[in-house]
MARKE-419541 format. One line per 4 residues: their letters; for each residue y negated, z negated, x negated of N, C-alpha, C. Coordinates in Angstrom, 3 decimals. Layout:
BEGIN
a) Y/Z/X/Y/Z/X/Y/Z/X; ...;
***
This chain:
BEGIN
mfms) -31.864/4.719/42.348/-31.358/6.083/42.140/-32.158/6.804/41.058; -33.497/6.702/41.128/-34.325/7.411/40.170/-34.698/6.511/38.998; -34.965/7.145/37.872/-35.470/6.423/36.713/-36.847/5.859/37.050; -37.149/4.693/36.531/-38.476/4.133/36.767/-39.515/4.973/36.045;
vren) -40.652/5.132/36.690/-41.726/5.949/36.131/-42.992/5.121/36.075; -43.604/5.089/34.942/-44.873/4.386/34.784/-45.986/5.407/34.849; -46.897/5.243/35.796/-47.957/6.222/35.970/-48.855/6.270/34.735; -49.148/7.467/34.300/-50.034/7.674/33.172/-51.452/7.764/33.694;
taar) -52.317/6.919/33.193/-53.690/6.876/33.684/-54.582/7.882/33.001; -54.041/8.609/32.037/-54.858/9.613/31.352/-55.243/10.699/32.338; -56.524/10.998/32.405/-57.034/11.939/33.399/-56.467/13.335/33.208; -56.058/13.667/31.979/-55.599/15.019/31.709/-54.170/15.257/32.167;
ipky) -53.434/14.203/32.511/-52.050/14.349/32.944/-51.946/13.977/34.420; -51.723/14.933/35.299/-51.621/14.619/36.729/-50.506/13.615/36.996; -50.718/12.722/37.931/-49.747/11.672/38.223/-48.410/12.231/38.696; -48.463/13.359/39.389/-47.230/13.855/39.982/-46.238/14.394/38.947;
iair) -46.708/14.720/37.742/-45.841/15.329/36.737/-44.673/14.411/36.374; -44.948/13.139/36.161/-43.892/12.195/35.797/-42.872/12.052/36.924; -43.346/12.087/38.164/-42.440/11.992/39.313/-41.584/13.248/39.390; -42.219/14.386/39.228/-41.495/15.662/39.252/-40.413/15.668/38.180;
daia) -40.747/15.240/36.973/-39.798/15.266/35.863/-38.631/14.308/36.096; -38.906/13.151/36.672/-37.846/12.170/36.920/-36.835/12.711/37.934; -37.326/13.310/39.015/-36.424/13.860/40.028/-35.693/15.075/39.469; -36.392/15.912/38.707/-35.749/17.082/38.098/-34.614/16.664/37.174;
heie) -34.818/15.591/36.426/-33.757/15.091/35.537/-32.532/14.676/36.347; -32.748/13.980/37.471/-31.624/13.552/38.305/-30.838/14.762/38.816; -31.542/15.835/39.131/-30.885/17.045/39.643/-30.136/17.762/38.523; -30.827/17.987/37.409/-30.243/18.775/36.319/-29.087/18.053/35.638;
sgql) -29.082/16.730/35.697/-27.990/15.963/35.083/-26.802/15.799/36.024; -26.956/16.249/37.266/-25.861/16.154/38.221/-25.803/14.860/38.992; -26.760/13.979/38.783/-26.773/12.724/39.530/-27.134/12.950/40.990; -27.908/14.001/41.237/-28.179/14.459/42.598/-27.504/15.807/42.764;
tant) -26.550/15.894/43.661/-25.757/17.107/43.807/-26.336/18.040/44.866; -25.819/19.271/44.890/-26.321/20.311/45.792/-26.296/19.838/47.243; -27.390/20.145/47.937/-27.563/19.869/49.368/-27.689/18.384/49.698; -27.831/17.531/48.665/-28.126/16.123/48.908/-29.540/15.982/49.463;
klts) -29.687/15.181/50.483/-31.016/14.948/51.054/-31.740/13.883/50.246; -32.982/14.174/49.868/-33.788/13.191/49.157/-34.288/12.137/50.137; -34.601/10.963/49.618/-35.173/9.928/50.466/-36.566/10.353/50.917; -37.094/9.695/51.905/-38.376/10.089/52.501/-39.514/9.941/51.508;
ervl) -40.616/10.602/51.799/-41.788/10.516/50.930/-42.299/9.084/50.857; -42.203/8.349/51.948/-42.646/6.952/51.940/-41.808/6.127/50.976; -40.480/6.307/51.045/-39.590/5.545/50.156/-39.816/5.958/48.703; -39.970/7.246/48.459/-40.218/7.709/47.090/-41.516/7.130/46.536;
seqf) -42.542/7.063/47.367/-43.815/6.498/46.891/-43.654/5.021/46.528; -42.798/4.314/47.254/-42.537/2.909/46.925/-41.741/2.790/45.635; -40.743/3.687/45.465/-39.915/3.643/44.257/-40.731/3.934/43.010; -41.656/4.880/43.129/-42.450/5.274/41.969/-43.782/4.529/41.882;
vttr) -44.007/3.624/42.833/-45.236/2.818/42.859/-46.454/3.744/42.748; -46.550/4.638/43.684/-47.641/5.606/43.665/-47.991/5.988/45.097; -48.864/6.944/45.257/-49.294/7.371/46.587/-48.374/8.464/47.130; -48.399/8.626/48.437/-47.615/9.696/49.052/-48.188/11.065/48.681;
vavr) -49.481/11.101/48.373/-50.088/12.363/47.932/-49.452/12.824/46.627; -49.285/11.907/45.674/-48.679/12.254/44.386/-47.220/12.667/44.574; -46.505/11.975/45.461/-45.113/12.331/45.732/-45.031/13.723/46.337; -45.921/14.004/47.303/-45.906/15.332/47.931/-46.179/16.424/46.893;
eall) -47.109/16.198/45.974/-47.387/17.181/44.926/-46.163/17.406/44.037; -45.444/16.319/43.734/-44.237/16.429/42.912/-43.162/17.235/43.635; -42.983/16.977/44.922/-41.983/17.696/45.702/-42.325/19.178/45.825; -43.588/19.475/46.016/-44.009/20.875/46.093/-43.784/21.586/44.759;
alem) -44.009/20.866/43.657/-43.756/21.451/42.336/-42.271/21.728/42.150; -41.420/20.812/42.597/-39.973/21.019/42.507/-39.527/22.183/43.383; -40.173/22.325/44.523/-39.868/23.463/45.397/-40.268/24.769/44.732; -41.437/24.786/44.102/-41.885/25.989/43.390/-40.935/26.339/42.251;
dgli) -40.363/25.321/41.616/-39.415/25.539/40.523/-38.025/25.920/41.019; -37.827/25.881/42.338/-36.535/26.252/42.902/-35.467/25.189/42.761; -35.862/23.932/42.587/-34.876/22.855/42.436/-34.559/22.168/43.759; -35.487/22.204/44.697/-35.253/21.601/46.008/-35.770/22.549/47.077;
yrld) -35.364/22.283/48.306/-35.878/23.060/49.428/-36.159/22.117/50.594; -36.995/22.592/51.508/-37.404/21.768/52.642/-36.972/22.434/53.933; -36.406/21.650/54.823/-36.111/22.112/56.171/-37.094/21.447/57.118; -37.736/22.244/57.946/-38.774/21.745/58.838/-38.250/20.600/59.692;
rrgw) -38.946/19.473/59.617/-38.639/18.258/60.383/-37.329/17.590/59.964; -36.724/18.055/58.876/-35.452/17.477/58.449/-35.520/16.839/57.072; -36.511/17.216/56.273/-36.660/16.606/54.965/-36.400/17.559/53.812; -36.266/16.966/52.615/-36.076/17.715/51.374/-34.633/17.585/50.906;
fvra) -34.093/18.684/50.349/-32.711/18.731/49.909/-32.614/19.380/48.529; -31.575/19.008/47.794/-31.322/19.608/46.484/-30.731/21.004/46.695; -31.279/21.972/46.003/-30.815/23.352/46.146/-29.448/23.528/45.506; -28.611/24.346/46.156/-27.314/24.712/45.587/-27.531/25.771/44.504;
prii) -26.541/26.004/43.635/-26.679/27.061/42.628/-27.004/28.404/43.291; -27.832/29.180/42.643/-28.236/30.469/43.197/-27.052/31.427/43.298; -27.124/32.292/44.290/-26.119/33.336/44.468/-26.533/34.557/43.654; -25.631/35.047/42.823/-25.903/36.275/42.069/-25.855/37.455/43.041;
yrpq) -26.936/38.206/43.066/-27.093/39.275/44.050/-27.426/40.572/43.328; -26.585/41.562/43.525/-26.808/42.881/42.936/-27.167/43.854/44.055; -28.457/44.167/44.219/-28.873/45.025/45.332/-28.181/46.379/45.371; -27.764/46.893/44.190/-27.109/48.208/44.159/-25.674/48.153/44.678;
stks) -25.093/46.965/44.758/-23.693/46.838/45.134/-23.490/47.147/46.611; -22.320/47.675/46.944/-21.968/47.926/48.343/-21.162/46.783/48.939; -20.988/45.690/48.185/-20.274/44.539/48.724/-21.080/43.900/49.863; -20.358/43.389/50.845/-21.007/42.742/51.969/-21.445/41.325/51.603;
fnqy) -22.332/40.769/52.422/-22.781/39.388/52.266/-21.581/38.445/52.205; -20.644/38.609/53.136/-19.468/37.736/53.167/-18.657/37.829/51.880; -18.546/39.037/51.338/-17.751/39.229/50.126/-18.360/38.525/48.922; -19.646/38.808/48.639/-20.191/38.253/47.394/-20.454/36.759/47.492;
vteq) -20.735/36.239/48.683/-20.904/34.788/48.816/-19.562/34.081/48.637; -18.521/34.603/49.276/-17.188/34.000/49.158/-16.686/34.052/47.722; -16.888/35.171/47.031/-16.445/35.307/45.646/-17.096/34.284/44.732; -18.280/33.808/45.090/-18.999/32.847/44.258/-18.842/31.414/44.762;
ggip) -17.872/31.207/45.638/-17.541/29.854/46.051/-18.316/29.318/47.233; -19.125/30.163/47.866/-19.879/29.725/49.025/-19.141/30.002/50.323; -19.637/29.406/51.394/-19.069/29.635/52.721/-20.113/30.368/53.558; -19.912/31.679/53.802/-20.899/32.447/54.561/-20.681/32.332/56.067;
stel) -21.736/32.455/56.821/-21.631/32.528/58.274/-22.800/33.359/58.799; -22.620/33.956/59.959/-23.625/34.845/60.542/-23.788/34.533/62.022; -25.035/34.499/62.459/-25.354/34.280/63.863/-26.131/35.483/64.389; -25.658/36.075/65.457/-26.355/37.193/66.086/-27.505/36.652/66.926;
isae) -28.719/37.105/66.620/-29.899/36.673/67.367/-30.153/37.599/68.547; -30.108/38.909/68.310/-30.305/39.879/69.385/-29.759/41.227/68.952; -29.401/42.059/69.940/-28.923/43.416/69.685/-29.300/44.284/70.873; -30.051/45.369/70.605/-30.556/46.205/71.679/-30.438/47.685/71.310;
llpa) -30.360/48.524/72.339/-30.460/49.968/72.181/-31.874/50.363/72.565; -32.620/50.953/71.600/-34.038/51.230/71.809/-34.390/52.648/71.356; -35.495/53.197/71.864/-35.988/54.475/71.339/-36.650/54.259/69.986; -36.461/55.189/69.071/-36.999/55.060/67.717/-38.520/55.151/67.721;
tqwd) -39.155/54.246/66.983/-40.592/54.339/66.735/-40.845/55.350/65.614; -42.105/55.577/65.315/-42.414/56.476/64.208/-41.865/55.937/62.898; -41.950/54.618/62.702/-41.402/53.999/61.480/-39.903/54.216/61.408; -39.214/53.952/62.514/-37.767/54.165/62.555/-37.421/55.610/62.222;
athl) -38.117/56.533/62.866/-37.821/57.959/62.695/-37.992/58.387/61.244; -39.065/57.916/60.623/-39.332/58.279/59.232/-38.237/57.760/58.305; -37.832/56.528/58.485/-36.883/55.899/57.567/-35.427/56.263/57.850; -35.118/56.630/59.086/-33.755/57.017/59.423/-33.561/58.531/59.465;
niav) -34.648/59.264/59.232/-34.609/60.721/59.245/-34.129/61.246/60.605; -34.710/60.708/61.673/-34.419/61.140/63.034/-35.737/61.417/63.740; -35.673/61.806/64.997/-36.885/62.105/65.758/-37.370/60.858/66.496; -38.684/60.772/66.699/-39.244/59.693/67.513/-38.614/59.762/68.906;
gdei) -38.147/58.629/69.393/-37.520/58.587/70.705/-36.005/58.666/70.666; -35.438/59.100/69.539/-33.978/59.068/69.409/-33.500/57.615/69.511; -32.283/57.430/69.940/-31.790/56.075/70.154/-31.373/55.402/68.839; -31.751/54.146/68.713/-31.329/53.327/67.581/-30.835/51.983/68.112;
ysiw) -30.025/51.328/67.308/-29.667/49.943/67.586/-30.583/49.052/66.754; -31.211/48.088/67.424/-32.048/47.106/66.739/-31.327/45.772/66.782; -30.927/45.287/65.611/-30.066/44.095/65.526/-30.718/43.055/64.618; -30.896/41.847/65.141/-31.416/40.726/64.360/-30.294/39.713/64.159;
rrrs) -30.127/39.267/62.909/-29.108/38.273/62.596/-29.670/37.222/61.641; -29.121/36.014/61.754/-29.428/34.935/60.802/-28.147/34.626/60.044; -28.268/34.569/58.710/-27.081/34.355/57.884/-27.259/33.086/57.056; -26.167/32.352/56.912/-26.206/31.048/56.252/-25.180/30.975/55.142;
ingr) -25.453/30.095/54.178/-24.506/29.781/53.106/-24.294/28.276/53.114; -23.045/27.874/53.278/-22.693/26.444/53.343/-23.497/25.719/54.423; -23.743/26.415/55.528/-24.445/25.816/56.653/-25.953/25.873/56.586; -26.514/26.328/55.471/-27.968/26.420/55.333/-28.423/27.841/55.655;
pvvv) -29.295/28.038/56.658/-29.828/29.376/56.913/-30.634/29.860/55.713; -30.305/31.063/55.210/-30.954/31.542/53.991/-31.625/32.900/54.153; -31.250/33.669/55.180/-31.820/35.002/55.325/-31.809/35.416/56.799; -32.899/36.049/57.207/-32.957/36.711/58.501/-32.995/38.205/58.218;
ehlr) -32.153/38.976/58.919/-32.135/40.407/58.682/-32.354/41.185/59.973; -33.023/42.319/59.802/-33.267/43.241/60.915/-32.635/44.581/60.552; -31.591/44.936/61.285/-30.894/46.203/61.072/-31.367/47.218/62.103; -31.703/48.410/61.624/-32.027/49.530/62.502/-31.000/50.617/62.217;
vnac) -30.145/50.884/63.191/-28.974/51.738/62.994/-29.117/53.016/63.822; -28.803/54.156/63.196/-28.812/55.439/63.899/-27.695/55.422/64.946; -28.069/55.342/66.220/-27.089/55.126/67.280/-26.123/56.296/67.451; -26.565/57.522/67.188/-25.687/58.672/67.423/-24.489/58.688/66.483;
lfpd) -24.579/57.962/65.366/-23.469/57.916/64.413/-22.427/56.857/64.771; -22.797/55.914/65.635/-21.926/54.770/65.903/-21.855/54.486/67.407; -21.133/55.310/68.166/-21.026/55.089/69.610/-20.387/53.736/69.929; -20.893/53.113/71.002/-20.376/51.814/71.471/-20.496/50.724/70.417;
fltq) -21.495/50.831/69.576/-21.665/49.876/68.472/-21.899/48.460/68.978; -22.649/48.326/70.064/-23.001/46.995/70.561/-21.817/46.268/71.187; -20.723/46.972/71.419/-19.521/46.313/71.945/-18.666/45.726/70.825; -19.018/46.024/69.576/-18.261/45.523/68.425/-18.702/44.095/68.070;
sled) -17.937/43.440/67.204/-18.295/42.106/66.742/-19.380/42.223/65.671; -20.614/41.948/66.051/-21.750/42.133/65.146/-22.057/40.892/64.312; -21.263/39.861/64.464/-21.410/38.694/63.599/-20.542/38.818/62.358; -19.661/39.821/62.341/-18.860/40.099/61.152/-19.607/41.083/60.256;
siti) -18.975/41.522/59.192/-19.612/42.427/58.243/-19.861/43.796/58.874; -21.144/44.213/58.896/-21.500/45.538/59.404/-20.977/46.613/58.448; -21.010/46.337/57.152/-20.524/47.289/56.158/-19.053/47.616/56.393; -18.254/46.581/56.601/-16.822/46.786/56.834/-16.589/47.448/58.189;
lmae) -17.361/47.057/59.190/-17.238/47.669/60.512/-17.487/49.170/60.444; -18.551/49.575/59.761/-18.865/51.000/59.657/-17.773/51.761/58.909; -17.199/51.119/57.891/-16.169/51.789/57.092/-14.849/51.900/57.836; -14.424/50.802/58.458/-13.088/50.784/59.045/-13.039/51.383/60.444;
hyqr) -14.065/51.167/61.244/-14.032/51.647/62.627/-14.646/53.027/62.787; -15.623/53.355/61.918/-16.328/54.630/62.065/-16.137/55.563/60.868; -15.341/55.140/59.881/-15.037/55.951/58.704/-16.296/56.414/57.976; -17.251/55.541/57.867/-18.482/55.842/57.121/-18.622/54.833/55.993;
qltr) -18.331/55.279/54.781/-18.399/54.438/53.589/-19.845/54.419/53.092; -20.420/53.232/52.986/-21.838/53.125/52.667/-22.107/53.123/51.167; -23.215/53.758/50.788/-23.791/53.662/49.448/-25.252/53.284/49.614; -25.868/52.850/48.527/-27.274/52.462/48.603/-28.147/53.665/48.229;
ahin) -29.019/54.074/49.118/-29.873/55.225/48.839/-31.218/54.811/48.255; -31.776/53.737/48.776/-33.100/53.316/48.321/-33.234/51.812/48.528; -33.822/51.131/47.542/-34.004/49.688/47.613/-35.456/49.353/47.309; -36.049/48.509/48.135/-37.423/48.062/47.940/-37.449/46.549/48.080;
lypt) -38.047/45.847/47.115/-38.119/44.391/47.232/-39.414/43.861/46.646; -39.891/42.781/47.248/-41.109/42.136/46.746/-41.254/40.756/47.398; -42.057/39.864/46.793/-42.293/38.545/47.391/-43.024/38.694/48.720; -42.789/37.742/49.616/-43.450/37.776/50.909/-43.678/36.352/51.396;
afse) -44.393/36.226/52.498/-44.576/34.939/53.179/-44.043/35.099/54.599; -43.351/34.089/55.087/-42.674/34.211/56.366/-43.633/34.157/57.551; -43.381/35.043/58.508/-44.096/35.004/59.778/-43.514/33.880/60.630; -44.084/33.678/61.798/-43.619/32.605/62.674/-42.160/32.813/63.080;
qqak) -41.789/34.047/63.416/-40.424/34.336/63.839/-39.419/34.043/62.730; -39.717/34.506/61.533/-38.808/34.300/60.401/-38.738/32.829/60.012; -39.897/32.167/59.972/-39.944/30.756/59.584/-39.155/29.893/60.562; -39.290/30.177/61.844/-38.570/29.399/62.851/-37.068/29.566/62.693;
alhv) -36.620/30.782/62.434/-35.185/31.042/62.279/-34.608/30.352/61.055; -35.435/30.180/60.003/-34.958/29.602/58.749/-35.329/28.126/58.599; -35.966/27.550/59.617/-36.328/26.123/59.622/-37.292/25.763/58.493; -38.244/26.656/58.232/-39.269/26.375/57.230/-40.633/26.573/57.880;
nvgs) -41.679/26.250/57.150/-43.026/26.381/57.682/-43.506/27.830/57.623; -44.337/28.194/58.573/-44.972/29.506/58.545/-45.751/29.662/57.240; -45.612/30.806/56.587/-46.292/31.033/55.318/-45.496/30.615/54.107; -44.288/30.045/54.316/-43.449/29.672/53.179/-43.060/30.907/52.379;
mgly) -42.763/30.685/51.085/-42.415/31.793/50.207/-41.070/32.394/50.569; -40.978/33.702/50.416/-39.731/34.388/50.673/-39.602/35.631/49.815; -38.476/36.303/49.948/-38.225/37.549/49.237/-37.825/38.601/50.258; -38.548/39.713/50.272/-38.259/40.817/51.189/-37.449/41.874/50.456;
icrt) -36.286/42.242/51.027/-35.453/43.306/50.483/-35.187/44.311/51.591; -35.527/45.557/51.358/-35.287/46.616/52.327/-34.369/47.659/51.700; -33.220/47.901/52.353/-32.260/48.864/51.836/-32.050/49.976/52.856; -32.147/51.201/52.394/-31.784/52.355/53.205/-30.378/52.765/52.809;
ncdq) -29.455/52.722/53.750/-28.047/52.978/53.465/-27.630/54.372/53.921; -26.824/55.025/53.091/-26.278/56.345/53.414/-24.766/56.285/53.408; -24.134/57.201/54.158/-22.682/57.284/54.120/-22.232/58.190/52.978; -20.938/58.453/52.902/-20.380/59.235/51.803/-20.865/60.674/51.792;
ngvi) -21.459/61.114/52.906/-21.984/62.483/52.983/-23.495/62.548/52.786; -24.098/61.406/52.466/-25.528/61.375/52.238/-26.360/61.236/53.494; -25.735/61.008/54.644/-26.451/60.829/55.902/-26.934/59.386/56.014; -28.204/59.184/56.343/-28.749/57.838/56.487/-28.132/57.176/57.714;
tdvd) -27.513/56.035/57.510/-26.856/55.314/58.604/-27.739/54.213/59.186; -28.440/53.511/58.312/-29.228/52.374/58.786/-30.251/51.958/57.746; -31.225/51.185/58.201/-32.195/50.530/57.326/-32.047/49.030/57.566; -31.837/48.299/56.493/-31.582/46.860/56.563/-32.732/46.121/55.912;
qeyw) -33.534/45.424/56.719/-34.645/44.613/56.209/-34.208/43.159/56.179; -34.280/42.549/55.001/-33.819/41.178/54.823/-34.974/40.301/54.355; -35.075/39.116/54.936/-36.120/38.151/54.592/-35.426/36.885/54.085; -35.356/36.759/52.756/-34.618/35.681/52.094/-35.530/34.509/51.735;
lhdv) -34.971/33.304/51.777/-35.638/32.166/51.161/-35.758/32.425/49.665; -36.845/31.955/49.071/-37.157/32.331/47.688/-36.219/31.732/46.653; -35.516/30.652/47.010/-34.745/29.913/46.008/-33.249/30.179/46.058; -32.813/31.200/46.777/-31.388/31.401/47.015/-30.756/32.385/46.034;
ldlh) -31.479/33.450/45.688/-30.879/34.559/44.958/-31.233/34.564/43.476; -30.264/35.022/42.678/-30.474/35.360/41.270/-30.225/36.863/41.182; -31.293/37.640/41.143/-31.181/39.092/41.203/-30.691/39.672/39.881; -29.676/40.515/39.943/-29.135/41.176/38.770/-29.231/42.700/38.968;
feas) -29.794/43.360/37.982/-29.910/44.816/38.021/-29.219/45.418/36.802; -28.669/46.585/36.974/-28.047/47.304/35.871/-28.957/48.448/35.445; -29.362/48.419/34.190/-30.264/49.459/33.679/-29.454/50.619/33.140; -29.995/51.805/33.307/-29.352/53.000/32.757/-30.425/53.955/32.245;
e) -30.070/54.740/31.255/-31.047/55.633/30.678/-31.246/56.865/31.559;
***
């Protein structure tokens, strides 16, 4: 499957580079297609006539480059094309994934009615102790879990919210059932490392790279409806922003 690689004995060139380049070529040329599982590290070390240490370094380099991804206890896979993501857009996850040829799915992890903490109160512009809905969901593209999200929703705006289908689009639910059209009020994003809870949900190792996106959503009247915290795998999104003067 892979091109033969002759190890370079020059001390200045790490052994894993040639392995990384050979696998990258197979991916970029289309010989290895999206979501294809790579052979085991043992088999790769035999194919490249090298150590498993060098193979592991090559795989980690490919992961850093966003060409492959690892599922805990399942192996390494070729990454699918990135999803173009515009944080300012009001389109739902299902909408923009489907428009780009992906198959979205959502799994409800938990949904509770809770008293607001100080953090909740500050971000939702409510009082400490006011009721909020705390909703955790895992979302997948083409069967691969890619993001865990934590929604904190102002409960007084959405009566009987927990009786609704929370595995469907929350954006559409709020618009069609509660007549609250969402806009983006504030967006915050930065690189992060996954905690145990997030890593377990996404089938990756604790401390794996991720992208944190936090959106504060308002309705058409400027009332804060919810805060959506999303923990994305690092290799899934191609972020697009529109600049204005």
